[in-house]
mmCIF file of the N, C-alpha and C atoms, coordinates in Angstrom:
data_MODEL
# 
_entry.id   MODEL 
# 
loop_
_atom_site.group_PDB 
_atom_site.id 
_atom_site.type_symbol 
_atom_site.label_atom_id 
_atom_site.label_alt_id 
_atom_site.label_comp_id 
_atom_site.label_asym_id 
_atom_site.label_entity_id 
_atom_site.label_seq_id 
_atom_site.pdbx_PDB_ins_code 
_atom_site.Cartn_x 
_atom_site.Cartn_y 
_atom_site.Cartn_z 
_atom_site.occupancy 
_atom_site.B_iso_or_equiv 
_atom_site.pdbx_formal_charge 
_atom_site.auth_seq_id 
_atom_site.auth_comp_id 
_atom_site.auth_asym_id 
_atom_site.auth_atom_id 
_atom_site.pdbx_PDB_model_num 
ATOM 1   N N  . UNK A 1 1  ? 23.238 2.413  19.123 1.00 0.00 ? 1  UNK A N  1 
ATOM 2   C CA . UNK A 1 1  ? 22.245 2.980  18.233 1.00 0.00 ? 1  UNK A CA 1 
ATOM 3   C C  . UNK A 1 1  ? 21.673 1.863  17.359 1.00 0.00 ? 1  UNK A C  1 
ATOM 4   N N  . UNK A 1 2  ? 20.382 1.843  17.230 1.00 0.00 ? 2  UNK A N  1 
ATOM 5   C CA . UNK A 1 2  ? 19.686 0.901  16.359 1.00 0.00 ? 2  UNK A CA 1 
ATOM 6   C C  . UNK A 1 2  ? 19.233 1.670  15.125 1.00 0.00 ? 2  UNK A C  1 
ATOM 7   N N  . UNK A 1 3  ? 19.554 1.154  13.949 1.00 0.00 ? 3  UNK A N  1 
ATOM 8   C CA . UNK A 1 3  ? 19.150 1.782  12.696 1.00 0.00 ? 3  UNK A CA 1 
ATOM 9   C C  . UNK A 1 3  ? 18.184 0.860  11.971 1.00 0.00 ? 3  UNK A C  1 
ATOM 10  N N  . UNK A 1 4  ? 17.012 1.396  11.654 1.00 0.00 ? 4  UNK A N  1 
ATOM 11  C CA . UNK A 1 4  ? 15.993 0.660  10.911 1.00 0.00 ? 4  UNK A CA 1 
ATOM 12  C C  . UNK A 1 4  ? 15.988 1.211  9.492  1.00 0.00 ? 4  UNK A C  1 
ATOM 13  N N  . UNK A 1 5  ? 16.133 0.325  8.503  1.00 0.00 ? 5  UNK A N  1 
ATOM 14  C CA . UNK A 1 5  ? 16.209 0.735  7.105  1.00 0.00 ? 5  UNK A CA 1 
ATOM 15  C C  . UNK A 1 5  ? 14.994 0.203  6.359  1.00 0.00 ? 5  UNK A C  1 
ATOM 16  N N  . UNK A 1 6  ? 14.379 1.073  5.568  1.00 0.00 ? 6  UNK A N  1 
ATOM 17  C CA . UNK A 1 6  ? 13.266 0.686  4.711  1.00 0.00 ? 6  UNK A CA 1 
ATOM 18  C C  . UNK A 1 6  ? 13.526 1.276  3.334  1.00 0.00 ? 6  UNK A C  1 
ATOM 19  N N  . UNK A 1 7  ? 13.531 0.414  2.327  1.00 0.00 ? 7  UNK A N  1 
ATOM 20  C CA . UNK A 1 7  ? 13.706 0.878  0.954  1.00 0.00 ? 7  UNK A CA 1 
ATOM 21  C C  . UNK A 1 7  ? 12.532 0.343  0.144  1.00 0.00 ? 7  UNK A C  1 
ATOM 22  N N  . UNK A 1 8  ? 11.723 1.257  -0.368 1.00 0.00 ? 8  UNK A N  1 
ATOM 23  C CA . UNK A 1 8  ? 10.563 0.850  -1.153 1.00 0.00 ? 8  UNK A CA 1 
ATOM 24  C C  . UNK A 1 8  ? 10.004 2.042  -1.905 1.00 0.00 ? 8  UNK A C  1 
ATOM 25  N N  . UNK A 1 9  ? 9.083  1.770  -2.798 1.00 0.00 ? 9  UNK A N  1 
ATOM 26  C CA . UNK A 1 9  ? 8.349  2.844  -3.452 1.00 0.00 ? 9  UNK A CA 1 
ATOM 27  C C  . UNK A 1 9  ? 7.326  3.342  -2.439 1.00 0.00 ? 9  UNK A C  1 
ATOM 28  N N  . UNK A 1 10 ? 7.273  4.631  -2.216 1.00 0.00 ? 10 UNK A N  1 
ATOM 29  C CA . UNK A 1 10 ? 6.407  5.201  -1.189 1.00 0.00 ? 10 UNK A CA 1 
ATOM 30  C C  . UNK A 1 10 ? 4.985  5.343  -1.720 1.00 0.00 ? 10 UNK A C  1 
ATOM 31  N N  . UNK A 1 11 ? 4.227  4.258  -1.558 1.00 0.00 ? 11 UNK A N  1 
ATOM 32  C CA . UNK A 1 11 ? 2.827  4.226  -1.968 1.00 0.00 ? 11 UNK A CA 1 
ATOM 33  C C  . UNK A 1 11 ? 1.996  3.658  -0.831 1.00 0.00 ? 11 UNK A C  1 
ATOM 34  N N  . UNK A 1 12 ? 0.698  3.863  -0.898 1.00 0.00 ? 12 UNK A N  1 
ATOM 35  C CA . UNK A 1 12 ? -0.206 3.323  0.127  1.00 0.00 ? 12 UNK A CA 1 
ATOM 36  C C  . UNK A 1 12 ? -0.066 1.810  0.212  1.00 0.00 ? 12 UNK A C  1 
ATOM 37  N N  . UNK A 1 13 ? -0.004 1.163  -0.922 1.00 0.00 ? 13 UNK A N  1 
ATOM 38  C CA . UNK A 1 13 ? 0.066  -0.304 -0.974 1.00 0.00 ? 13 UNK A CA 1 
ATOM 39  C C  . UNK A 1 13 ? 1.299  -0.851 -0.251 1.00 0.00 ? 13 UNK A C  1 
ATOM 40  N N  . UNK A 1 14 ? 2.377  -0.088 -0.230 1.00 0.00 ? 14 UNK A N  1 
ATOM 41  C CA . UNK A 1 14 ? 3.617  -0.531 0.417  1.00 0.00 ? 14 UNK A CA 1 
ATOM 42  C C  . UNK A 1 14 ? 3.663  -0.195 1.904  1.00 0.00 ? 14 UNK A C  1 
ATOM 43  N N  . UNK A 1 15 ? 2.629  0.477  2.429  1.00 0.00 ? 15 UNK A N  1 
ATOM 44  C CA . UNK A 1 15 ? 2.539  0.721  3.863  1.00 0.00 ? 15 UNK A CA 1 
ATOM 45  C C  . UNK A 1 15 ? 3.179  2.000  4.360  1.00 0.00 ? 15 UNK A C  1 
ATOM 46  N N  . UNK A 1 16 ? 3.415  2.959  3.477  1.00 0.00 ? 16 UNK A N  1 
ATOM 47  C CA . UNK A 1 16 ? 4.038  4.209  3.916  1.00 0.00 ? 16 UNK A CA 1 
ATOM 48  C C  . UNK A 1 16 ? 3.157  4.936  4.930  1.00 0.00 ? 16 UNK A C  1 
ATOM 49  N N  . UNK A 1 17 ? 1.839  4.741  4.855  1.00 0.00 ? 17 UNK A N  1 
ATOM 50  C CA . UNK A 1 17 ? 0.938  5.361  5.824  1.00 0.00 ? 17 UNK A CA 1 
ATOM 51  C C  . UNK A 1 17 ? 1.207  4.834  7.237  1.00 0.00 ? 17 UNK A C  1 
ATOM 52  N N  . UNK A 1 18 ? 1.590  3.573  7.332  1.00 0.00 ? 18 UNK A N  1 
ATOM 53  C CA . UNK A 1 18 ? 1.930  3.000  8.633  1.00 0.00 ? 18 UNK A CA 1 
ATOM 54  C C  . UNK A 1 18 ? 3.215  3.607  9.190  1.00 0.00 ? 18 UNK A C  1 
ATOM 55  N N  . UNK A 1 19 ? 4.204  3.820  8.312  1.00 0.00 ? 19 UNK A N  1 
ATOM 56  C CA . UNK A 1 19 ? 5.453  4.448  8.751  1.00 0.00 ? 19 UNK A CA 1 
ATOM 57  C C  . UNK A 1 19 ? 5.184  5.842  9.294  1.00 0.00 ? 19 UNK A C  1 
ATOM 58  N N  . UNK A 1 20 ? 4.307  6.575  8.614  1.00 0.00 ? 20 UNK A N  1 
ATOM 59  C CA . UNK A 1 20 ? 3.968  7.935  9.018  1.00 0.00 ? 20 UNK A CA 1 
ATOM 60  C C  . UNK A 1 20 ? 3.440  7.973  10.448 1.00 0.00 ? 20 UNK A C  1 
ATOM 61  N N  . UNK A 1 21 ? 2.693  6.946  10.840 1.00 0.00 ? 21 UNK A N  1 
ATOM 62  C CA . UNK A 1 21 ? 2.138  6.887  12.193 1.00 0.00 ? 21 UNK A CA 1 
ATOM 63  C C  . UNK A 1 21 ? 3.116  6.303  13.209 1.00 0.00 ? 21 UNK A C  1 
ATOM 64  N N  . UNK A 1 22 ? 3.891  5.315  12.802 1.00 0.00 ? 22 UNK A N  1 
ATOM 65  C CA . UNK A 1 22 ? 4.739  4.586  13.752 1.00 0.00 ? 22 UNK A CA 1 
ATOM 66  C C  . UNK A 1 22 ? 6.061  5.266  14.081 1.00 0.00 ? 22 UNK A C  1 
ATOM 67  N N  . UNK A 1 23 ? 6.696  5.887  13.117 1.00 0.00 ? 23 UNK A N  1 
ATOM 68  C CA . UNK A 1 23 ? 8.033  6.443  13.346 1.00 0.00 ? 23 UNK A CA 1 
ATOM 69  C C  . UNK A 1 23 ? 8.049  7.461  14.491 1.00 0.00 ? 23 UNK A C  1 
ATOM 70  N N  . UNK A 1 24 ? 7.136  8.439  14.543 1.00 0.00 ? 24 UNK A N  1 
ATOM 71  C CA . UNK A 1 24 ? 7.174  9.379  15.675 1.00 0.00 ? 24 UNK A CA 1 
ATOM 72  C C  . UNK A 1 24 ? 6.980  8.695  17.030 1.00 0.00 ? 24 UNK A C  1 
ATOM 73  N N  . UNK A 1 25 ? 6.125  7.687  17.075 1.00 0.00 ? 25 UNK A N  1 
ATOM 74  C CA . UNK A 1 25 ? 5.896  6.965  18.334 1.00 0.00 ? 25 UNK A CA 1 
ATOM 75  C C  . UNK A 1 25 ? 7.152  6.211  18.766 1.00 0.00 ? 25 UNK A C  1 
ATOM 76  N N  . UNK A 1 26 ? 7.805  5.548  17.823 1.00 0.00 ? 26 UNK A N  1 
ATOM 77  C CA . UNK A 1 26 ? 9.023  4.799  18.140 1.00 0.00 ? 26 UNK A CA 1 
ATOM 78  C C  . UNK A 1 26 ? 10.130 5.753  18.593 1.00 0.00 ? 26 UNK A C  1 
ATOM 79  N N  . UNK A 1 27 ? 10.280 6.871  17.887 1.00 0.00 ? 27 UNK A N  1 
ATOM 80  C CA . UNK A 1 27 ? 11.321 7.836  18.250 1.00 0.00 ? 27 UNK A CA 1 
ATOM 81  C C  . UNK A 1 27 ? 11.069 8.442  19.634 1.00 0.00 ? 27 UNK A C  1 
ATOM 82  N N  . UNK A 1 28 ? 9.812  8.640  19.972 1.00 0.00 ? 28 UNK A N  1 
ATOM 83  C CA . UNK A 1 28 ? 9.483  9.196  21.293 1.00 0.00 ? 28 UNK A CA 1 
ATOM 84  C C  . UNK A 1 28 ? 9.804  8.201  22.402 1.00 0.00 ? 28 UNK A C  1 
ATOM 85  N N  . UNK A 1 29 ? 9.524  6.930  22.146 1.00 0.00 ? 29 UNK A N  1 
ATOM 86  C CA . UNK A 1 29 ? 9.724  5.914  23.169 1.00 0.00 ? 29 UNK A CA 1 
ATOM 87  C C  . UNK A 1 29 ? 11.177 5.441  23.291 1.00 0.00 ? 29 UNK A C  1 
ATOM 88  N N  . UNK A 1 30 ? 11.894 5.395  22.173 1.00 0.00 ? 30 UNK A N  1 
ATOM 89  C CA . UNK A 1 30 ? 13.252 4.850  22.168 1.00 0.00 ? 30 UNK A CA 1 
ATOM 90  C C  . UNK A 1 30 ? 14.229 5.882  21.608 1.00 0.00 ? 30 UNK A C  1 
ATOM 91  N N  . UNK A 1 31 ? 15.075 6.418  22.446 1.00 0.00 ? 31 UNK A N  1 
ATOM 92  C CA . UNK A 1 31 ? 16.001 7.476  22.024 1.00 0.00 ? 31 UNK A CA 1 
ATOM 93  C C  . UNK A 1 31 ? 17.183 6.948  21.217 1.00 0.00 ? 31 UNK A C  1 
ATOM 94  N N  . UNK A 1 32 ? 17.362 5.633  21.179 1.00 0.00 ? 32 UNK A N  1 
ATOM 95  C CA . UNK A 1 32 ? 18.508 5.060  20.473 1.00 0.00 ? 32 UNK A CA 1 
ATOM 96  C C  . UNK A 1 32 ? 18.136 4.470  19.106 1.00 0.00 ? 32 UNK A C  1 
ATOM 97  N N  . UNK A 1 33 ? 17.009 4.903  18.537 1.00 0.00 ? 33 UNK A N  1 
ATOM 98  C CA . UNK A 1 33 ? 16.564 4.386  17.246 1.00 0.00 ? 33 UNK A CA 1 
ATOM 99  C C  . UNK A 1 33 ? 16.655 5.479  16.192 1.00 0.00 ? 33 UNK A C  1 
ATOM 100 N N  . UNK A 1 34 ? 17.167 5.090  15.032 1.00 0.00 ? 34 UNK A N  1 
ATOM 101 C CA . UNK A 1 34 ? 17.299 5.980  13.885 1.00 0.00 ? 34 UNK A CA 1 
ATOM 102 C C  . UNK A 1 34 ? 16.699 5.264  12.676 1.00 0.00 ? 34 UNK A C  1 
ATOM 103 N N  . UNK A 1 35 ? 16.162 6.028  11.726 1.00 0.00 ? 35 UNK A N  1 
ATOM 104 C CA . UNK A 1 35 ? 15.557 5.453  10.530 1.00 0.00 ? 35 UNK A CA 1 
ATOM 105 C C  . UNK A 1 35 ? 16.255 5.966  9.279  1.00 0.00 ? 35 UNK A C  1 
ATOM 106 N N  . UNK A 1 36 ? 16.452 5.076  8.329  1.00 0.00 ? 36 UNK A N  1 
ATOM 107 C CA . UNK A 1 36 ? 16.896 5.445  6.989  1.00 0.00 ? 36 UNK A CA 1 
ATOM 108 C C  . UNK A 1 36 ? 15.822 4.932  6.035  1.00 0.00 ? 36 UNK A C  1 
ATOM 109 N N  . UNK A 1 37 ? 15.184 5.854  5.320  1.00 0.00 ? 37 UNK A N  1 
ATOM 110 C CA . UNK A 1 37 ? 14.096 5.508  4.420  1.00 0.00 ? 37 UNK A CA 1 
ATOM 111 C C  . UNK A 1 37 ? 14.498 5.869  3.002  1.00 0.00 ? 37 UNK A C  1 
ATOM 112 N N  . UNK A 1 38 ? 14.618 4.876  2.154  1.00 0.00 ? 38 UNK A N  1 
ATOM 113 C CA . UNK A 1 38 ? 15.022 5.099  0.783  1.00 0.00 ? 38 UNK A CA 1 
ATOM 114 C C  . UNK A 1 38 ? 13.880 4.852  -0.178 1.00 0.00 ? 38 UNK A C  1 
ATOM 115 N N  . UNK A 1 39 ? 13.814 5.664  -1.214 1.00 0.00 ? 39 UNK A N  1 
ATOM 116 C CA . UNK A 1 39 ? 12.807 5.470  -2.243 1.00 0.00 ? 39 UNK A CA 1 
ATOM 117 C C  . UNK A 1 39 ? 12.070 6.754  -2.556 1.00 0.00 ? 39 UNK A C  1 
ATOM 118 N N  . UNK A 1 40 ? 11.247 6.683  -3.555 1.00 0.00 ? 40 UNK A N  1 
ATOM 119 C CA . UNK A 1 40 ? 10.409 7.797  -3.982 1.00 0.00 ? 40 UNK A CA 1 
ATOM 120 C C  . UNK A 1 40 ? 9.014  7.259  -4.251 1.00 0.00 ? 40 UNK A C  1 
ATOM 121 N N  . UNK A 1 41 ? 8.091  8.157  -4.472 1.00 0.00 ? 41 UNK A N  1 
ATOM 122 C CA . UNK A 1 41 ? 6.733  7.751  -4.809 1.00 0.00 ? 41 UNK A CA 1 
ATOM 123 C C  . UNK A 1 41 ? 5.745  8.831  -4.439 1.00 0.00 ? 41 UNK A C  1 
ATOM 124 N N  . UNK A 1 42 ? 4.490  8.611  -4.769 1.00 0.00 ? 42 UNK A N  1 
ATOM 125 C CA . UNK A 1 42 ? 3.476  9.637  -4.558 1.00 0.00 ? 42 UNK A CA 1 
ATOM 126 C C  . UNK A 1 42 ? 3.204  9.975  -3.094 1.00 0.00 ? 42 UNK A C  1 
ATOM 127 N N  . UNK A 1 43 ? 3.565  9.115  -2.173 1.00 0.00 ? 43 UNK A N  1 
ATOM 128 C CA . UNK A 1 43 ? 3.324  9.381  -0.747 1.00 0.00 ? 43 UNK A CA 1 
ATOM 129 C C  . UNK A 1 43 ? 4.579  9.857  -0.008 1.00 0.00 ? 43 UNK A C  1 
ATOM 130 N N  . UNK A 1 44 ? 5.647  10.147 -0.737 1.00 0.00 ? 44 UNK A N  1 
ATOM 131 C CA . UNK A 1 44 ? 6.876  10.593 -0.077 1.00 0.00 ? 44 UNK A CA 1 
ATOM 132 C C  . UNK A 1 44 ? 6.663  11.900 0.682  1.00 0.00 ? 44 UNK A C  1 
ATOM 133 N N  . UNK A 1 45 ? 5.736  12.722 0.183  1.00 0.00 ? 45 UNK A N  1 
ATOM 134 C CA . UNK A 1 45 ? 5.456  13.987 0.854  1.00 0.00 ? 45 UNK A CA 1 
ATOM 135 C C  . UNK A 1 45 ? 4.999  13.763 2.292  1.00 0.00 ? 45 UNK A C  1 
ATOM 136 N N  . UNK A 1 46 ? 4.316  12.630 2.570  1.00 0.00 ? 46 UNK A N  1 
ATOM 137 C CA . UNK A 1 46 ? 3.898  12.333 3.938  1.00 0.00 ? 46 UNK A CA 1 
ATOM 138 C C  . UNK A 1 46 ? 5.106  12.165 4.858  1.00 0.00 ? 46 UNK A C  1 
ATOM 139 N N  . UNK A 1 47 ? 6.128  11.496 4.367  1.00 0.00 ? 47 UNK A N  1 
ATOM 140 C CA . UNK A 1 47 ? 7.326  11.301 5.176  1.00 0.00 ? 47 UNK A CA 1 
ATOM 141 C C  . UNK A 1 47 ? 8.058  12.616 5.388  1.00 0.00 ? 47 UNK A C  1 
ATOM 142 N N  . UNK A 1 48 ? 8.160  13.430 4.335  1.00 0.00 ? 48 UNK A N  1 
ATOM 143 C CA . UNK A 1 48 ? 8.778  14.758 4.481  1.00 0.00 ? 48 UNK A CA 1 
ATOM 144 C C  . UNK A 1 48 ? 8.028  15.583 5.526  1.00 0.00 ? 48 UNK A C  1 
ATOM 145 N N  . UNK A 1 49 ? 6.708  15.554 5.443  1.00 0.00 ? 49 UNK A N  1 
ATOM 146 C CA . UNK A 1 49 ? 5.864  16.307 6.370  1.00 0.00 ? 49 UNK A CA 1 
ATOM 147 C C  . UNK A 1 49 ? 6.030  15.790 7.806  1.00 0.00 ? 49 UNK A C  1 
ATOM 148 N N  . UNK A 1 50 ? 6.097  14.470 7.978  1.00 0.00 ? 50 UNK A N  1 
ATOM 149 C CA . UNK A 1 50 ? 6.259  13.876 9.301  1.00 0.00 ? 50 UNK A CA 1 
ATOM 150 C C  . UNK A 1 50 ? 7.574  14.303 9.941  1.00 0.00 ? 50 UNK A C  1 
ATOM 151 N N  . UNK A 1 51 ? 8.660  14.274 9.154  1.00 0.00 ? 51 UNK A N  1 
ATOM 152 C CA . UNK A 1 51 ? 9.969  14.658 9.678  1.00 0.00 ? 51 UNK A CA 1 
ATOM 153 C C  . UNK A 1 51 ? 9.940  16.109 10.168 1.00 0.00 ? 51 UNK A C  1 
ATOM 154 N N  . UNK A 1 52 ? 9.332  16.996 9.402  1.00 0.00 ? 52 UNK A N  1 
ATOM 155 C CA . UNK A 1 52 ? 9.259  18.413 9.787  1.00 0.00 ? 52 UNK A CA 1 
ATOM 156 C C  . UNK A 1 52 ? 8.327  18.631 10.971 1.00 0.00 ? 52 UNK A C  1 
ATOM 157 N N  . UNK A 1 53 ? 7.164  18.003 10.946 1.00 0.00 ? 53 UNK A N  1 
ATOM 158 C CA . UNK A 1 53 ? 6.169  18.184 12.007 1.00 0.00 ? 53 UNK A CA 1 
ATOM 159 C C  . UNK A 1 53 ? 6.699  17.743 13.366 1.00 0.00 ? 53 UNK A C  1 
ATOM 160 N N  . UNK A 1 54 ? 7.347  16.595 13.405 1.00 0.00 ? 54 UNK A N  1 
ATOM 161 C CA . UNK A 1 54 ? 7.827  16.039 14.669 1.00 0.00 ? 54 UNK A CA 1 
ATOM 162 C C  . UNK A 1 54 ? 9.297  16.360 14.942 1.00 0.00 ? 54 UNK A C  1 
ATOM 163 N N  . UNK A 1 55 ? 9.894  17.206 14.093 1.00 0.00 ? 55 UNK A N  1 
ATOM 164 C CA . UNK A 1 55 ? 11.290 17.635 14.252 1.00 0.00 ? 55 UNK A CA 1 
ATOM 165 C C  . UNK A 1 55 ? 12.228 16.437 14.400 1.00 0.00 ? 55 UNK A C  1 
ATOM 166 N N  . UNK A 1 56 ? 12.170 15.539 13.433 1.00 0.00 ? 56 UNK A N  1 
ATOM 167 C CA . UNK A 1 56 ? 12.962 14.308 13.460 1.00 0.00 ? 56 UNK A CA 1 
ATOM 168 C C  . UNK A 1 56 ? 14.110 14.326 12.468 1.00 0.00 ? 56 UNK A C  1 
ATOM 169 N N  . UNK A 1 57 ? 14.559 15.501 12.090 1.00 0.00 ? 57 UNK A N  1 
ATOM 170 C CA . UNK A 1 57 ? 15.629 15.615 11.097 1.00 0.00 ? 57 UNK A CA 1 
ATOM 171 C C  . UNK A 1 57 ? 16.890 14.855 11.498 1.00 0.00 ? 57 UNK A C  1 
ATOM 172 N N  . UNK A 1 58 ? 17.165 14.779 12.791 1.00 0.00 ? 58 UNK A N  1 
ATOM 173 C CA . UNK A 1 58 ? 18.368 14.091 13.261 1.00 0.00 ? 58 UNK A CA 1 
ATOM 174 C C  . UNK A 1 58 ? 18.157 12.587 13.452 1.00 0.00 ? 58 UNK A C  1 
ATOM 175 N N  . UNK A 1 59 ? 16.915 12.113 13.319 1.00 0.00 ? 59 UNK A N  1 
ATOM 176 C CA . UNK A 1 59 ? 16.610 10.701 13.550 1.00 0.00 ? 59 UNK A CA 1 
ATOM 177 C C  . UNK A 1 59 ? 16.122 9.960  12.309 1.00 0.00 ? 59 UNK A C  1 
ATOM 178 N N  . UNK A 1 60 ? 15.657 10.706 11.308 1.00 0.00 ? 60 UNK A N  1 
ATOM 179 C CA . UNK A 1 60 ? 15.105 10.087 10.097 1.00 0.00 ? 60 UNK A CA 1 
ATOM 180 C C  . UNK A 1 60 ? 15.835 10.662 8.880  1.00 0.00 ? 60 UNK A C  1 
ATOM 181 N N  . UNK A 1 61 ? 16.457 9.789  8.124  1.00 0.00 ? 61 UNK A N  1 
ATOM 182 C CA . UNK A 1 61 ? 17.161 10.196 6.901  1.00 0.00 ? 61 UNK A CA 1 
ATOM 183 C C  . UNK A 1 61 ? 16.372 9.697  5.701  1.00 0.00 ? 61 UNK A C  1 
ATOM 184 N N  . UNK A 1 62 ? 15.973 10.624 4.834  1.00 0.00 ? 62 UNK A N  1 
ATOM 185 C CA . UNK A 1 62 ? 15.214 10.277 3.641  1.00 0.00 ? 62 UNK A CA 1 
ATOM 186 C C  . UNK A 1 62 ? 16.139 10.295 2.439  1.00 0.00 ? 62 UNK A C  1 
ATOM 187 N N  . UNK A 1 63 ? 16.230 9.175  1.756  1.00 0.00 ? 63 UNK A N  1 
ATOM 188 C CA . UNK A 1 63 ? 17.074 9.053  0.574  1.00 0.00 ? 63 UNK A CA 1 
ATOM 189 C C  . UNK A 1 63 ? 16.195 8.776  -0.629 1.00 0.00 ? 63 UNK A C  1 
ATOM 190 N N  . UNK A 1 64 ? 16.506 9.408  -1.733 1.00 0.00 ? 64 UNK A N  1 
ATOM 191 C CA . UNK A 1 64 ? 15.749 9.183  -2.955 1.00 0.00 ? 64 UNK A CA 1 
ATOM 192 C C  . UNK A 1 64 ? 16.158 10.176 -3.999 1.00 0.00 ? 64 UNK A C  1 
ATOM 193 N N  . UNK A 1 65 ? 15.490 10.108 -5.100 1.00 0.00 ? 65 UNK A N  1 
ATOM 194 C CA . UNK A 1 65 ? 15.808 10.970 -6.222 1.00 0.00 ? 65 UNK A CA 1 
ATOM 195 C C  . UNK A 1 65 ? 15.518 12.437 -5.928 1.00 0.00 ? 65 UNK A C  1 
ATOM 196 N N  . UNK A 1 66 ? 14.488 12.705 -5.161 1.00 0.00 ? 66 UNK A N  1 
ATOM 197 C CA . UNK A 1 66 ? 14.027 14.077 -4.915 1.00 0.00 ? 66 UNK A CA 1 
ATOM 198 C C  . UNK A 1 66 ? 14.222 14.478 -3.467 1.00 0.00 ? 66 UNK A C  1 
ATOM 199 N N  . UNK A 1 67 ? 15.435 14.611 -3.022 1.00 0.00 ? 67 UNK A N  1 
ATOM 200 C CA . UNK A 1 67 ? 15.691 15.014 -1.621 1.00 0.00 ? 67 UNK A CA 1 
ATOM 201 C C  . UNK A 1 67 ? 15.723 16.500 -1.480 1.00 0.00 ? 67 UNK A C  1 
# 
């Protein structure tokens, strides 16, 4: 299993929009990849929405103050 960890403030400037697009594609292509995303910010809702939309609860772990 490969685990990719990202810890940052979830804002546009930090590239959270890129994660929103890339994570589902990576998970679809590689079954042995898992993500741990730590942090909070105004764009965290995008990550929450992505996990629910693509049913990635078992592959993406969101850590932060507001889980």
